C-alpha positions in Angstrom: -85.9 -42.3 52.5 -86.7 -39.5 55.1 -90.2 -39.2 56.2 -91.5 -35.7 56.7 -94.4 -34.1 58.0 -96.9 -33.5 55.1 -99.1 -29.8 55.3 -102.9 -30.3 55.5 -103.1 -29.4 51.6 -100.5 -31.1 50.4 -102.6 -32.8 47.5 -104.1 -29.3 46.6 -100.5 -28.2 46.5 -99.3 -31.4 44.1 -102.3 -30.7 41.6 -101.2 -26.9 41.5 -97.9 -27.6 40.3 -99.1 -30.0 37.8 -101.6 -27.5 36.4 -99.3 -24.8 36.4 -97.0 -27.1 33.9 -100.0 -27.2 31.4 -101.1 -23.3 31.5 -100.8 -21.9 27.9 -98.8 -19.4 28.7 -95.5 -21.9 30.0 -96.7 -25.5 28.7 -94.7 -24.4 25.3 -91.7 -22.6 26.1 -88.2 -23.7 27.5 -89.6 -22.8 30.8 -92.0 -25.7 31.0 -90.1 -27.9 33.7 -89.5 -25.5 36.0 -92.4 -26.1 38.0 -91.0 -29.6 38.6 -88.3 -28.3 40.4 -87.2 -26.0 43.5 -83.5 -24.4 42.8 -80.4 -24.2 45.0 -77.1 -23.0 43.5 -73.6 -22.2 45.4 -70.3 -22.4 44.4 -68.7 -25.6 43.8 -66.7 -26.1 47.3 -70.1 -24.8 49.2 -72.0 -27.7 47.2 -69.1 -29.9 48.4 -69.7 -29.3 51.6 -73.5 -29.8 51.1 -73.1 -33.4 49.8 -70.4 -34.4 52.4 -72.5 -33.0 55.5 -76.2 -34.3 53.7 -77.9 -30.9 54.4 -78.0 -27.8 53.7 -77.9 -24.9 56.7 -79.1 -21.7 57.1 -76.9 -18.7 57.1 -77.0 -18.5 61.4 -76.8 -22.2 61.1 -73.6 -22.4 59.5 -71.9 -19.7 61.5 -72.7 -21.6 64.8 -71.5 -24.3 63.3 -67.8 -24.0 61.1 -68.8 -21.2 59.7 -69.6 -19.9 55.8 -67.0 -21.8 53.8 -67.4 -19.4 50.4 -69.6 -16.5 51.2 -71.2 -16.0 48.2 -74.3 -13.2 49.2 -73.9 -9.7 49.1 -72.6 -8.1 52.3 -74.4 -5.6 51.4 -78.2 -7.4 51.3 -76.8 -9.5 54.2 -76.8 -6.1 56.4 -79.8 -5.2 55.9 -81.7 -8.4 56.0 -83.2 -9.2 59.3 -81.6 -11.7 62.0 -84.4 -14.3 61.5 -83.9 -14.7 58.3 -81.1 -15.8 58.1 -82.2 -18.7 59.8 -83.6 -20.2 56.8 -82.1 -22.4 53.8 -83.1 -20.6 51.1 -84.1 -22.1 47.5 -85.7 -20.7 44.3 -88.7 -21.4 42.2 -86.7 -20.8 39.4 -82.9 -20.5 38.3 -81.3 -17.6 36.7 -82.5 -14.6 39.2 -81.1 -11.6 39.6 -79.1 -12.6 42.2 -77.8 -14.8 40.4 -77.1 -12.7 37.3 -75.1 -10.3 39.6 -72.5 -13.0 41.3 -72.1 -16.2 38.9 -68.9 -16.3 37.5 -65.1 -15.4 38.1 -65.0 -11.5 37.2 -61.7 -9.3 38.2 -62.1 -8.0 41.7 -62.8 -4.5 40.7 -66.2 -6.0 38.7 -67.5 -7.4 41.5 -71.0 -6.1 42.3 -74.0 -5.8 45.2 -70.7 -5.0 47.4 -68.6 -8.1 46.5 -71.4 -10.9 45.9 -69.5 -13.7 43.8 -70.1 -17.4 43.1 -67.2 -18.2 40.7 -68.1 -21.9 40.0 -71.9 -22.2 40.7 -73.1 -25.8 41.0 -77.0 -26.0 40.9 -79.2 -28.2 43.0 -82.5 -29.5 41.8 -85.0 -30.7 44.3 -88.3 -32.1 43.6 -91.0 -29.3 43.9 -94.0 -32.0 44.9 -91.7 -33.5 47.9 -90.6 -30.0 49.0 -93.8 -27.9 48.5 -95.9 -30.2 50.3 -93.2 -30.6 53.6 -95.1 -29.2 57.0 -92.1 -27.0 57.5 -92.0 -25.5 53.7 -93.1 -21.3 53.3 -93.0 -19.7 50.1 -92.5 -15.8 49.4 -93.8 -13.9 47.1 -89.7 -12.2 46.4 -86.5 -11.9 47.9 -86.4 -12.9 51.7 -84.2 -9.8 52.1 -86.3 -7.4 51.1 -89.0 -5.8 53.6 -91.4 -6.1 51.0 -91.7 -9.9 51.0 -94.8 -12.0 51.9 -94.3 -15.5 53.4 -97.3 -17.9 53.4 -97.2 -21.7 53.7 -100.6 -23.2 52.1 -102.2 -23.8 48.9 -104.2 -20.6 48.9 -101.1 -18.3 49.2 -99.2 -20.6 46.7 -101.4 -20.6 44.1 -102.0 -17.0 44.3 -98.4 -15.8 43.9 -97.8 -14.1 40.6 -96.2 -17.0 38.5 -95.9 -15.3 35.1 -93.8 -12.3 37.5 -91.7 -15.0 38.9 -90.6 -17.3 36.2 -90.4 -13.6 33.5 -87.6 -14.5 31.0 -86.2 -11.7 28.6 -86.0 -8.1 28.7 -87.6 -5.8 30.9 -87.4 -2.3 31.6 -84.4 -1.7 34.6 -86.9 0.6 36.6 -89.5 -2.5 36.8 -88.8 -3.1 39.9 -91.5 -5.7 40.1 -90.1 -8.0 38.0 -87.1 -8.3 39.8 -88.4 -8.5 42.7 -90.3 -11.0 41.7 -88.0 -13.3 40.1 -86.6 -13.8 43.2 -89.3 -15.6 44.9 -88.1 -18.1 47.3 -89.0 -21.4 48.8 -87.3 -21.6 52.2 -86.7 -24.1 55.4 -85.9 -22.8 59.0 -82.5 -24.1 59.9 -81.0 -27.1 57.8 -82.9 -29.2 54.9 -81.5 -33.0 53.8 -81.0 -34.0 50.8 -83.7 -36.8 50.2 -85.7 -35.0 47.4 -82.2 -33.9 46.2 -83.4 -34.9 41.9 -80.0 -33.2 39.8 -76.6 -31.9 40.8 -76.4 -29.5 37.6 -72.5 -28.3 36.4 -71.5 -25.6 34.1 -69.3 -27.9 31.6 -67.4 -30.8 31.6 -64.5 -29.3 33.2 -66.6 -28.2 36.6 -68.0 -31.5 36.8 -64.3 -33.1 36.7 -63.6 -30.6 39.7 -66.9 -31.7 41.4 -65.9 -35.5 41.0 -62.4 -34.5 42.0 -63.3 -32.7 45.4 -65.9 -35.3 46.4 -65.0 -38.3 48.7 -65.4 -41.5 46.9 -68.3 -42.8 49.2 -70.6 -39.7 48.5 -69.7 -39.3 44.9 -70.3 -43.3 44.3 -73.7 -42.6 45.8 -74.5 -39.5 43.9 -73.0 -40.1 40.6 -76.4 -41.3 38.5 -77.8 -37.4 40.0 -74.2 -35.4 38.4 -74.6 -33.9 35.1 -73.4 -31.3 32.9 -76.2 -28.4 32.0 -76.8 -29.0 28.0 -79.8 -27.5 27.1 -81.0 -26.9 30.8 -80.3 -22.9 30.6 -79.3 -22.7 34.3 -76.3 -20.8 33.8 -75.8 -16.9 32.8 -72.8 -17.9 31.4 -71.5 -14.3 31.0 -68.2 -14.5 32.7 -65.0 -16.4 32.8 -65.2 -20.5 33.3 -63.3 -23.3 32.1 -65.1 -25.4 29.4 -63.0 -28.4 29.0 -59.5 -29.4 30.0 -57.3 -31.7 27.9 -54.5 -33.9 30.2 -51.6 -35.7 29.4 -47.8 -36.6 30.8 -46.8 -33.6 28.8 -49.1 -30.9 28.0 -52.3 -29.4 29.9 -54.7 -27.6 27.8 -57.0 -25.6 28.9 -60.2 -24.3 26.9 -61.6 -21.2 28.4 -65.0 -20.0 27.7 -64.5 -17.6 24.5 -67.7 -15.2 25.6 -66.5 -13.9 29.1 -67.1 -9.8 29.2 -63.7 -9.5 30.8 -60.4 -11.4 29.8 -58.7 -10.3 33.3 -56.7 -9.1 34.8 -56.2 -12.1 36.9 -53.6 -13.8 39.1 -53.3 -17.4 37.8 -52.0 -19.8 39.9 -51.5 -23.1 39.1 -50.3 -26.1 41.5 -49.2 -29.7 40.0 -48.0 -32.8 42.3 -46.0 -35.8 41.2 -48.3 -38.3 42.3 -44.7 -40.8 42.8 -43.1 -38.5 44.3 -45.1 -36.3 46.0 -42.7 -33.1 44.8 -45.2 -29.7 44.6 -44.7 -27.6 41.5 -46.5 -24.2 41.1 -46.6 -21.4 38.5 -48.2 -17.5 38.9 -49.1 -15.7 36.2 -49.4 -12.1 37.9 -51.3 -10.3 34.6 -53.3 -13.3 33.6 -55.8 -12.5 30.4 -58.2 -15.5 29.4 -57.9 -16.8 26.0 -60.1 -19.6 24.6 -57.2 -21.6 24.5 -54.1 -21.9 27.2 -51.4 -24.6 27.4 -49.1 -25.5 30.6 -46.2 -27.9 30.3 -46.1 -30.4 32.6 -42.6 -31.3 34.4 -40.2 -33.1 32.8 -40.5 -37.1 34.5 -44.0 -36.2 36.2 -46.2 -39.0 34.4 -49.3 -38.8 36.7 -50.2 -35.7 39.3 -52.8 -33.2 40.8 -54.0 -30.3 39.5 -55.4 -27.1 40.5 -55.7 -23.6 39.1 -57.0 -21.0 40.5 -57.8 -17.5 39.2 -57.8 -14.4 42.0 -57.3 -17.4 44.8 -61.1 -18.9 43.1 -60.8 -22.5 42.6 -61.4 -22.2 38.9 -60.2 -26.4 38.0 -58.8 -29.4 39.9 -57.9 -33.0 38.7 -56.1 -35.9 38.5 -54.1 -37.5 35.7 -52.9 -40.7 35.8 -51.1 -42.3 33.0 -52.8 -45.6 31.7 -49.6 -47.4 30.9 -48.2 -47.4 34.2 -46.3 -51.0 34.8 -47.4 -53.0 38.2 
């Protein structure tokens, strides 16, 4: 385990988090477990890079390194964010922030919001809040770091005075109530980079997206974190408003995609499927330039292909990937 310097008031911070979960307004609600964690979400391809490297890098650090693989952020918001603020790794006190609302899920290009903010296949990383908030280099904000209105602090006194009723607010509210939007985006931030020693769970939106994550991870990385990977279930981390794949059934004859039936918009997308025969290396691909999502989509596997790798993209967004290996291949 990585040993990190603790704040002088770390014990008070731990006690505050315990007290927060027991307060009347939260203890009997679906939010009662939120204070146990701080949350980071990103597109599945970024999460693969994070797990491979063993750390989350700030935007500035990424740009100095190899660049940002999948930039989910709003270019409008990023342009307005001071350069120094881009040197922080950013996590949230809660899931389902306004930021997530505007970018989660695959949606047609003309329906992207905030100048193109887009996180097609989000995966959540849940970190132990007591461990992270107690670290000497951890700071907290009362709202969105990109806003000129935000305030930062790093002490127990600052933390306990944050407006958690607004930070953890759920349900409908007056859209002109900007205070709620601002505080829902309150953040937990670290300079430059954050290691993964306090990572407790890696949460996928669906079984199909968990299969994709496992497929993308190198075997040794998957083996080290397999016990942390799970499908959301009843955690209520995701918005589930836009297109994604819930389940995929693979066989040597047929690929059956089950899309979320609740998507706000069924298309059009440019769909592309790539199948690679594992025995011959032959690549097969198909494109559907005016694809509209249906609940169930069936695609035939090329003849004589019995084991294969598969990738589906919608508008160039990786949507599903996996292997199919026939069980009864003689060796």
